[in-house]
C-alpha positions in Angstrom: 55.1 185.9 66.6 55.9 185.3 63.0 55.8 181.5 63.4 55.4 179.4 66.5 57.4 176.5 64.9 60.8 178.0 65.9 59.6 179.6 69.2 58.1 176.6 71.1 60.8 176.9 73.7 60.2 180.6 74.3 56.4 180.0 74.3 56.9 177.3 77.0 59.1 179.5 79.1 56.6 182.4 78.8 53.7 180.4 80.1 55.8 178.8 82.9 57.4 181.9 84.3 54.6 184.4 83.9 51.8 182.1 85.1 49.4 183.6 82.5 45.7 182.8 82.5 45.2 183.6 78.9 47.7 184.2 76.1 46.6 185.5 72.7 48.9 184.9 69.6 48.9 186.2 66.0 50.9 185.0 63.0 51.2 181.4 64.4 52.1 180.1 60.9 50.7 176.6 61.9 49.2 174.1 59.6 45.8 172.5 60.4 47.4 169.1 61.2 50.4 170.5 63.1 50.5 170.1 66.9 51.5 173.0 69.1 53.2 171.8 72.3 52.2 173.7 75.5 53.0 173.7 79.2 51.2 171.4 81.4 47.8 172.7 82.4 47.1 174.8 79.3 44.8 174.3 76.3 44.6 176.1 72.9 41.9 177.2 70.5 43.2 178.3 67.2 42.3 179.3 63.6 45.0 178.4 61.1 45.3 180.0 57.7 45.0 177.6 54.7 47.9 179.2 52.9 51.4 180.3 54.2 51.5 182.7 57.1 48.9 184.2 59.3 46.9 182.3 61.9 45.5 183.3 65.3 45.3 181.3 68.6 44.1 181.7 72.2 46.0 179.7 74.9 44.3 179.4 78.3 44.6 177.4 81.6 42.5 174.2 81.7 40.9 175.3 85.0 38.5 177.4 82.8 35.5 175.9 81.1 35.9 177.0 77.5 33.5 177.2 74.6 34.6 178.3 71.1 32.4 181.1 69.7 31.6 180.8 66.0 32.2 184.0 64.1 29.5 184.6 61.4 31.4 185.7 58.3 28.4 185.5 55.9 27.9 189.3 56.0 31.6 190.2 55.6 32.6 192.2 52.6 35.2 190.6 50.3 38.1 190.6 49.8 39.1 190.5 53.5 42.3 189.5 55.3 40.7 189.6 58.7 41.4 186.6 61.0 39.4 186.1 64.2 39.1 183.4 66.8 36.9 183.8 69.9 36.3 181.8 73.0 34.0 182.0 76.1 35.8 181.3 79.4 34.2 180.6 82.8 35.8 179.8 86.1 33.7 177.7 88.4 30.5 179.7 89.3 31.7 183.1 88.1 30.3 184.9 85.1 31.8 183.9 81.8 34.1 186.3 79.8 34.4 186.4 76.0 38.0 186.7 74.6 38.6 187.3 70.9 41.9 187.5 69.0 42.1 189.5 65.8 44.8 189.8 63.1 44.5 192.3 60.2 47.0 193.0 57.4 47.6 196.6 56.3 46.2 197.1 52.9 42.6 195.7 52.8 40.0 198.4 53.0 37.0 196.1 53.7 38.6 195.0 57.0 37.5 198.1 58.9 33.9 197.5 57.9 34.2 193.8 58.8 35.7 194.8 62.2 32.5 196.8 62.8 30.4 193.6 62.2 32.7 191.7 64.6 32.3 194.3 67.3 28.6 194.3 66.9 28.4 190.5 67.2 30.6 190.3 70.2 29.2 193.4 71.8 25.6 192.1 71.4 26.3 189.4 74.0 25.7 190.8 77.5 29.0 189.7 79.0 32.4 191.1 79.7 34.4 191.0 76.4 38.0 191.4 75.4 39.0 191.9 71.8 42.8 191.9 71.4 45.1 191.7 68.4 47.3 193.2 65.8 44.9 195.6 64.0 47.6 197.4 62.0 45.9 200.7 62.6 48.0 203.2 64.4 45.8 204.6 67.2 48.5 207.1 68.2 48.0 209.1 65.0 44.7 210.6 63.9 43.6 209.0 60.6 40.4 207.9 58.9 40.9 204.3 59.9 41.7 205.0 63.5 38.8 207.4 63.9 36.4 204.8 62.3 37.7 202.0 64.5 37.4 204.2 67.7 33.9 205.2 66.7 32.8 201.6 66.1 34.3 200.4 69.4 32.7 203.3 71.4 29.3 202.8 69.8 29.3 199.1 71.0 30.5 200.1 74.5 34.2 199.1 74.1 37.2 201.0 75.6 40.7 200.8 74.2 43.3 200.3 77.0 46.7 200.4 75.3 48.3 203.8 75.1 52.0 202.9 74.6 53.9 202.0 71.3 53.8 198.3 70.6 55.8 198.2 67.4 58.6 200.8 66.9 56.6 204.1 67.6 53.2 202.8 66.5 50.2 201.7 68.7 48.8 198.9 66.6 48.5 196.0 69.1 45.2 197.0 70.8 43.0 195.8 73.6 39.3 196.7 73.6 37.2 196.0 76.7 33.5 196.0 77.1 31.4 195.9 80.4 33.9 196.8 83.0 32.6 195.4 86.4 32.7 198.0 89.2 34.9 195.9 91.4 37.8 195.2 88.9 40.8 197.1 87.8 42.9 196.9 84.6 46.6 197.4 84.4 48.3 197.5 81.0 52.1 196.7 80.7 54.0 196.9 77.4 57.4 195.3 77.3 59.9 193.9 74.8 60.6 190.2 75.3 62.8 189.9 72.2 60.6 187.2 70.8 59.0 189.2 68.0 59.2 192.6 66.4 56.0 193.4 68.3 56.2 194.2 72.0 54.4 192.0 74.5 51.2 193.6 75.8 50.1 192.3 79.2 46.7 193.2 80.6 46.2 192.4 84.3 42.6 191.9 85.2 42.5 192.2 88.9 39.4 191.7 91.1 39.0 193.9 94.2 36.8 193.0 97.1 34.3 195.6 98.0 33.9 195.9 101.8 31.2 198.0 103.4 29.9 198.3 106.9 26.3 198.4 108.0 24.8 198.9 111.4 21.8 196.7 112.0 19.4 197.5 114.8 17.4 194.6 116.3 14.8 194.8 119.2 15.7 192.3 121.9 12.3 191.2 123.5 14.1 188.8 125.8 15.8 191.7 127.5 12.5 193.5 128.4 12.3 194.6 132.1 8.7 193.4 132.5 8.4 194.6 136.1 9.1 198.2 135.3 7.0 198.0 132.1 4.0 196.7 134.0 4.4 199.4 136.6 4.6 202.1 133.9 1.5 200.8 132.2 -0.5 200.6 135.5 0.5 204.2 136.4 -0.5 205.7 133.0 -3.5 203.6 131.9 -6.3 205.8 133.0 -9.2 206.6 130.7 -10.6 210.2 131.0 -13.8 209.6 129.0 -12.7 211.6 126.0 -12.1 209.4 122.9 -9.4 211.4 121.2 -7.6 212.2 124.4 -7.7 208.6 125.7 -6.7 207.2 122.3 -3.7 209.6 121.9 -2.7 208.9 125.5 -2.9 205.1 124.8 -0.8 205.4 121.6 1.8 207.5 123.4 2.0 205.0 126.2 2.7 202.1 123.8 5.2 204.1 121.8 7.0 205.2 125.0 7.1 201.6 126.4 8.3 200.2 123.1 11.1 202.7 122.8 12.3 202.6 126.4 11.6 199.1 127.7 12.5 197.0 124.7 16.3 197.3 124.3 17.9 197.8 120.9 20.9 195.8 119.9 23.2 197.5 117.4 25.4 195.2 115.4 28.1 196.3 112.9 28.4 193.9 110.0 31.1 193.9 107.4 29.7 192.9 104.0 32.4 191.6 101.7 31.3 190.8 98.1 33.5 188.8 95.8 32.9 189.4 92.1 34.2 186.0 91.1 32.2 183.9 93.6 28.6 183.5 94.4 27.2 183.4 97.9 25.3 180.2 97.4 28.6 178.3 96.8 29.7 179.1 100.3 26.3 178.1 101.8 26.5 174.7 100.0 30.0 174.1 101.4 28.9 175.1 104.9 26.0 172.7 104.8 28.3 169.8 104.0 30.4 170.5 107.1 29.7 168.7 110.3 29.4 172.0 112.2 26.2 172.8 110.3 24.2 170.2 112.2 25.4 171.5 115.5 24.5 175.0 114.5 21.0 174.0 113.4 20.3 172.1 116.6 21.4 175.0 118.7 19.1 177.3 116.7 16.2 174.9 117.1 16.7 174.9 120.9 16.6 178.7 120.9 13.7 179.2 118.4 11.8 176.3 116.7 12.1 173.8 114.0 10.0 175.8 111.6 11.9 179.1 112.1 15.2 177.4 111.8 14.2 175.7 108.5 13.0 179.1 107.1 16.4 180.6 107.7 18.5 177.9 106.0 16.1 176.5 103.3 16.0 177.5 99.6 12.2 177.9 99.7 11.0 181.5 99.6 8.1 181.6 102.2 7.5 185.3 101.7 5.6 186.2 98.6 7.1 189.6 98.6 9.6 190.1 95.8 11.9 193.1 95.2 10.6 195.3 92.5 12.9 197.2 90.0 14.8 200.1 91.6 13.5 202.6 89.1 9.8 202.1 90.0 8.1 205.2 91.4 6.2 204.7 94.7 4.1 207.8 93.9 2.9 206.4 90.6 2.0 203.1 92.3 0.0 204.8 95.0 -1.9 206.9 92.4 -2.7 203.7 90.5 -3.9 201.8 93.6 -6.1 204.7 94.7 -7.7 205.1 91.2 -7.9 201.5 90.0 -11.3 201.0 91.7 -13.0 203.5 89.4 -14.2 202.3 86.0 -12.2 203.3 82.9 -13.0 206.8 81.9 -15.1 207.4 85.1 -14.7 210.4 87.2 -12.7 210.1 90.5 -15.1 211.2 93.2 -15.8 210.3 96.8 -18.2 207.4 96.9 -19.2 208.0 100.5 -21.8 210.8 100.7 -22.5 212.5 104.0 -25.4 211.4 106.2 -26.6 210.6 109.7 -27.4 207.3 111.3 -29.3 206.0 114.4 -27.0 205.2 117.3 -27.2 201.5 118.2 -27.0 200.3 121.8 -24.7 197.7 123.5 -21.1 197.6 124.7 -18.1 195.4 123.7 -17.3 192.9 126.4 -13.9 191.6 127.5 -14.4 188.2 125.8 -15.4 189.9 122.5 -12.3 192.1 122.6 -10.1 189.0 123.0 -11.9 187.2 120.2 -11.4 190.2 117.9 -7.7 190.3 118.6 -7.5 186.6 118.0 -8.8 187.1 114.5 -6.1 189.7 113.7 -3.6 188.3 111.2 0.2 188.2 111.7 0.1 189.0 115.4 3.8 187.8 115.6 5.0 190.5 113.2 7.8 192.5 114.7 7.7 195.2 112.0 6.3 198.5 113.3 3.1 199.7 111.7 2.4 203.3 110.5 2.4 204.5 114.1 5.6 202.8 115.0 4.1 200.0 117.0 4.6 196.3 116.1 1.7 193.8 116.6 4.1 191.5 118.5 4.6 194.1 121.3 0.8 194.7 121.5 0.2 191.0 121.9 2.6 191.0 124.9 0.9 194.1 126.5 -2.7 192.8 126.2 -2.6 190.4 129.1 -1.8 193.3 131.5 -5.2 194.1 133.1 -4.8 197.9 133.3 -3.8 198.1 129.6 -6.6 195.7 128.6 -9.2 197.8 130.5 -8.0 201.0 128.9 -8.3 199.5 125.4 -11.8 198.2 126.2 -12.9 201.7 127.3 -11.4 203.3 124.1 -13.2 200.8 121.9 -16.5 201.3 123.7 -16.1 205.1 123.4 -15.4 204.7 119.6 -18.7 202.7 119.2 -20.6 205.0 121.4 -19.6 208.1 119.5 -19.4 206.4 116.1 -15.9 207.7 115.5 -12.7 205.9 114.4 -9.5 207.9 115.0 -7.9 209.1 111.7 -4.5 207.8 112.6 -5.9 204.2 112.7 -7.1 204.6 109.1 -3.7 205.1 107.4 -2.6 202.0 105.6 0.9 201.0 104.4 0.7 199.2 101.0 3.6 196.9 100.0 3.3 195.6 96.4 3.7 191.8 96.3 3.4 189.5 93.2 0.2 187.5 93.0 0.8 183.8 93.4 -1.6 180.9 93.0 -2.1 179.7 96.5 -4.8 177.4 97.9 -7.7 179.5 99.0 -8.2 180.0 102.8 -11.5 179.8 104.6 -13.2 183.2 105.1 -15.3 182.0 108.0 -14.8 179.3 110.6 -16.6 176.1 109.6 -16.9 177.1 105.9 -13.9 175.9 104.0 -13.1 175.7 100.3 -12.9 171.9 100.7 -16.5 171.8 102.0 -17.7 174.0 99.1 -16.0 171.8 96.5 -17.4 168.7 98.1 -20.9 170.0 97.7 -20.2 171.0 94.0 -18.6 167.7 93.1 -21.4 165.7 94.8 -24.0 167.6 92.9 -22.1 167.0 89.6 -21.7 163.3 90.2 -25.4 162.9 91.0 -26.5 164.6 87.8 -23.9 162.7 85.7 -25.3 159.4 87.0 -28.7 160.5 85.7 -27.3 161.1 82.3 -27.0 164.9 82.5 -24.0 167.1 81.7 -22.7 169.9 83.9 -21.4 173.3 83.0 -19.2 175.1 85.5 -18.7 178.8 84.9 -16.3 181.1 86.8 -16.7 184.9 86.7 -13.8 187.1 87.8 -14.5 190.6 89.1 -12.0 193.4 88.2 -10.3 194.7 91.4 -13.3 193.5 93.5 -12.4 194.8 97.0 -11.0 198.1 95.6 -14.1 198.8 93.5 -16.9 198.7 96.1 -18.7 202.1 96.3 -18.7 203.0 100.0 -22.1 204.8 99.8 -23.8 201.8 98.1 -22.3 199.4 100.6 -23.7 201.3 103.6 -27.1 201.7 102.0 -27.2 198.0 101.2 -26.2 196.9 104.7 -28.8 199.2 106.2 -31.7 198.3 103.9 -31.1 194.6 103.4 -29.0 193.4 106.3 -30.4 195.9 108.9 -26.9 196.9 109.9 -26.5 200.5 111.2 -23.9 202.7 109.5 -23.4 204.7 112.7 -19.8 203.5 113.3 -19.2 202.0 109.8 -19.4 205.4 108.2 -16.5 206.7 110.3 -14.6 203.5 109.6 -14.9 203.9 105.8 -14.5 207.7 105.5 -11.2 209.5 105.3 -9.2 206.3 104.8 -5.7 207.0 103.5 -2.7 205.0 102.3 0.9 205.3 101.1 3.0 202.8 99.2 6.4 201.5 100.4 8.6 199.9 97.8 12.3 199.1 98.0 12.6 201.3 101.2 11.1 204.3 99.5 7.7 205.7 100.5 5.1 207.7 98.6 3.0 210.6 99.9 -0.2 209.8 101.8 -3.3 209.9 99.7 -7.0 209.5 100.5 -8.8 206.3 99.2 -12.2 207.3 97.8 -13.5 203.9 96.9 -13.3 200.3 98.1 -13.1 198.3 101.4 -9.8 197.6 103.1 -8.8 194.1 101.8 -6.1 193.4 104.3 -8.3 194.0 107.4 -10.6 191.7 109.4 -13.7 193.6 108.6 -13.1 194.2 104.9 -13.8 190.6 103.6 -16.9 190.4 105.9 -18.3 193.7 104.5 -17.6 192.5 100.9 -19.3 189.1 101.6 -22.4 190.9 103.0 -22.4 193.2 100.0 -22.7 190.3 97.5 -24.7 187.7 99.5 -27.8 188.3 97.5 -26.1 187.3 94.2 -27.8 183.8 94.2 -31.2 185.5 93.7 -30.1 186.5 90.2 -29.4 182.9 89.1 -32.7 181.1 88.4 -31.6 178.0 86.6 -28.3 177.1 88.3 -26.4 176.8 91.5 -24.3 179.7 92.8 -21.0 179.0 94.7 -19.7 182.2 96.3 -16.5 182.3 98.3 -15.5 185.9 99.2 -14.7 187.4 95.7 -14.8 184.1 93.8 -18.1 183.6 92.0 -18.8 180.3 90.4 -22.0 179.0 88.8 -23.1 175.4 88.0 -25.7 174.4 85.4 -27.1 171.1 84.3 -28.7 169.9 81.0 -28.8 167.1 78.5 -26.6 166.5 75.4 -29.6 166.6 73.2 -30.8 170.1 74.4 -27.4 171.9 74.2 -29.0 175.0 72.6 -31.6 175.2 75.4 -28.9 174.8 78.0 -26.8 177.6 76.4 -29.8 180.0 76.3 -30.5 179.2 79.9 -26.9 180.0 80.9 -26.8 183.1 78.8 -30.0 184.5 80.4 -28.7 183.9 83.9 -25.2 185.4 83.1 -26.9 188.5 81.8 -28.7 188.9 85.1 -25.4 188.4 86.9 -23.6 191.0 84.8 -26.5 193.5 85.4 -26.3 192.7 89.1 -22.5 193.5 89.2 -23.1 196.7 87.3 -25.8 197.8 89.7 -23.3 197.1 92.6 -20.6 199.3 90.9 -18.4 196.3 90.0 -16.9 195.3 86.7 -16.6 191.8 85.2 -13.2 190.8 83.9 -14.1 189.1 80.7 -10.4 187.9 80.0 -10.5 185.8 83.2 -14.0 184.4 82.8 -13.8 180.7 82.1 -16.2 177.8 81.5 -15.8 174.0 81.4 -18.2 171.2 80.6 -18.2 168.1 82.9 -19.5 164.8 81.6 -18.7 161.2 81.2 -15.6 160.2 79.1 -17.7 159.2 76.0 -19.4 162.6 75.8 -16.3 164.8 76.2 -15.5 165.0 72.5 -19.1 166.0 71.6 -18.9 169.1 73.8 -15.7 170.7 72.3 -17.6 173.3 70.3 -19.9 174.3 73.1 -19.6 178.1 73.7 -21.6 180.8 75.6 -21.9 184.4 74.4 -22.5 187.0 77.1 -22.5 190.8 76.3 -20.8 190.1 73.0 -18.0 188.2 74.7 -17.6 184.5 73.6 -16.7 182.1 76.5 -15.2 178.9 75.1 -15.1 175.5 76.6 -11.8 175.0 78.5 -10.0 171.7 78.9 -9.1 172.5 82.5 -10.4 175.2 84.9 -9.2 176.2 88.4 -12.0 176.8 91.0 -11.2 177.6 94.6 -7.7 175.9 94.4 -9.1 172.7 92.6 -8.3 172.1 88.9 -11.2 170.6 87.1 -10.9 168.6 83.9 -13.7 167.5 81.6 -13.9 163.9 82.8 -13.3 164.6 86.5 -10.1 162.5 86.6 -8.3 165.3 88.5 -5.1 164.4 86.6 -4.0 168.0 86.0 -4.5 168.9 89.7 -2.5 165.8 90.8 0.2 166.7 88.3 0.5 170.2 89.7 0.5 169.0 93.3 3.2 166.5 92.5 5.5 169.2 91.1 5.2 171.4 94.1 5.7 168.5 96.5 8.8 167.2 94.8 10.3 170.7 94.8 9.9 170.9 98.5 11.2 167.3 99.1 14.3 168.2 97.1 14.8 171.3 99.3 14.5 169.1 102.4 16.8 166.5 101.0 19.7 168.9 100.7 19.7 169.7 104.5 18.3 166.4 105.8 21.5 165.6 107.7 21.0 168.7 109.9 17.7 167.4 111.4 16.7 164.3 113.3 13.9 162.0 112.3 11.1 163.6 114.4 12.1 167.1 113.1 12.1 165.9 109.4 8.7 164.3 110.0 7.4 167.6 111.3 8.8 169.5 108.3 7.5 166.9 105.9 4.0 167.1 107.2 4.0 170.9 107.1 5.7 171.4 103.7 4.6 168.3 101.7 1.7 166.4 103.2 -0.3 169.6 103.9 -0.4 170.3 100.2 -1.2 166.7 99.2 -4.0 166.4 101.8 -5.7 169.6 100.6 -8.8 168.6 98.5 -8.0 164.9 99.1 -11.7 164.3 100.0 -12.5 165.3 96.4 -9.5 164.0 94.5 -9.4 160.7 96.4 -12.4 159.4 94.4 -10.3 159.1 91.3 -8.9 155.8 90.0 -5.7 154.2 91.2 -3.9 155.2 88.0 -3.8 158.8 89.1 -3.5 158.2 92.8 -0.2 156.4 92.3 1.5 159.8 91.8 0.4 160.9 95.3 1.3 157.5 96.7 4.8 157.9 95.3 5.1 161.3 97.0 4.5 159.7 100.4 7.0 156.9 99.7 9.7 159.4 98.6 9.1 161.5 101.7 9.2 158.5 103.9 12.5 157.3 102.4 14.1 160.6 103.0 12.9 160.8 106.6 13.8 157.1 107.4 17.0 157.3 105.2 16.0 154.2 103.2 17.4 153.4 99.8 15.3 153.7 96.7 14.2 150.1 96.1 14.0 148.9 99.7 10.4 148.3 101.1 9.2 151.2 103.0 5.4 151.2 103.1 5.1 149.3 106.5 7.7 151.5 108.2 5.8 154.6 107.0 2.6 153.4 108.6 4.2 152.0 111.8 7.2 154.1 112.6 6.1 157.5 111.1 2.4 156.9 111.5 1.7 158.5 108.1 -1.2 157.6 105.8 -1.2 156.9 102.1 -3.7 158.8 99.8 -6.5 156.2 100.0 -6.3 155.9 103.8 -6.0 159.7 104.1 -9.1 160.1 101.9 -11.2 157.8 104.1 -9.9 159.5 107.3 -10.6 163.1 106.0 -14.0 162.1 104.7 -15.0 160.7 108.1 -13.7 163.8 109.9 -15.8 166.0 107.5 -18.9 163.9 108.2 -18.3 164.2 112.0 -18.0 167.9 111.9 -21.1 168.2 109.8 -23.1 166.0 112.2 -21.7 167.4 115.5 -20.7 171.0 114.5 -17.4 170.9 116.3 -13.8 169.7 115.8 -12.8 166.1 115.6 -11.6 164.7 119.0 
């Protein structure tokens, strides 16, 4: 501009008439203490030259959140006449954009090298970036400086947009852009405003909305013509006495019924994505509107409170996460099929051929219903590998003719000892492993009951002056490493279970991996038991149920694939205690090796449990097993319960509190959409269920730590009852909501446990 001092009026008119978002200036000629008047709604970031002339500035609307970027000049070569000012601009929730203004005089050689450092610094930030200014390098003529500048910009991912003369016939006022979003367009206009000897370069950065249509197909189970469906099932459900023929006929019947009697709704949806706005901003605004509550209540009337909450809440109830797009399903499938073999071992079929004695007996109708009841995710509407969803099967089972046909096919399968191959193809969907509370593997045997027994044994021995050592051994890929031949031989010789049908169940099992909508090829699984099935965990538990015989001096706690061991000793005889533990752990390692399983030494942990005055004396206690040193941990997680050395349960309560408050905050945001009874139901499901888990164990701690759990109940009660923070709420929680505080819950759950142990049934 060659001085802003005599052009304030032109600058004011330019900002007012053009409605510019950002205006970059060079040669402002302003002193450090001089004020630059601007139009209303604009701010300025500038870098003034200490001597006469020069100076750069960036003017922008105050609707942008601005942060000046510091330019590191420590590595610049001197002398240098380069002047740079940079700022990061962000509008509401959109991604921020970096804008830099550069001014360079003509005759300083080091400036091109310093420009390279400037491009590297601004290009290193993973954001959209604009570098504009008077570079005094004519890009319209090939020269050493223009070639070097173009090479530097291209190397850092920048593109030069100006291709018209900006001063006389030279292209010296340039605009370099990096990271062009797919949904934006740039338009460069060069015009003479008669304000300076340089022409005005205007870059229009315009966002475009990307619209795309997608047709979604949804099965409408409410539109099923059940009368015609039942007639079709009754007419075609006739067993012929041939397993494969009857099974194929049954599958074809279900597939035909699903395709023809469950109508498909096709909906065309227009997806419009705005580059400047995020989707959650719209959701927050909608939740504030009064219509949101009406919409939620309508959805609750059509579905349920829980299903409605899952659709509008911020909590991710599905553990499945989207993996990177470049991941190969074929490589994942190969890894899953081979990870059960030891490192360096040959990949062979672990199920040798053999014959077995046919057992007697048939499956009854009640046993069939009981088996179906134990199947997980029966309400899943996603089709399996044969194109049949479990939800549809659950609706067909009450039809007598269909039920009788399934029963005949099942009995034929057990009679012949054959499982159809199409039932042994598994679809594997990779999901991240999250730390969830362990679930009971068998009715009446819960993790809470197991931990009650452990803690009771520990407390009894601590009262006698002993110390306890809890050791947890992790098996590497436990379910996927079980040799099929060893499993069948073990079940036959030790458990007296015939392999007549199990051999067909385990052989020729196949799987494929589905990730991000892509599927791998089908490959045979040569080792392991199916972990996601009903029978898999049972077979694994039977395979390892003789593990306690290896431990002579301690107590074994087995829960499916979790193996924990408890030892007792005195502080004076620590060496004898260590030798005793080492001997038993060697036996355990040898036992796992004989079973074809591998111990994961990285995840094997140990913790000493004692009174508070003995804790510091056990810091150096270690165990060495197979040249692996197991150190004494400060905390250790066992079956969902976090132990600390003094059994205060402080770390466990701290973790539970974090999860509970996260869920309370998620409920708080949408509390106005639900009434009091609905909020109470959600609070019990989301918050109190987590707090009450292991309360029969944790409830024995002192009031100092239980206060954190007490505070959770009060916070939840205030949210449900809409009571202010410091108002009394305890009595209303007990009377109006009928909820219990931690101490009361501890007493109640303890009495329920004793009742079940004495009577062997559920609490009335």
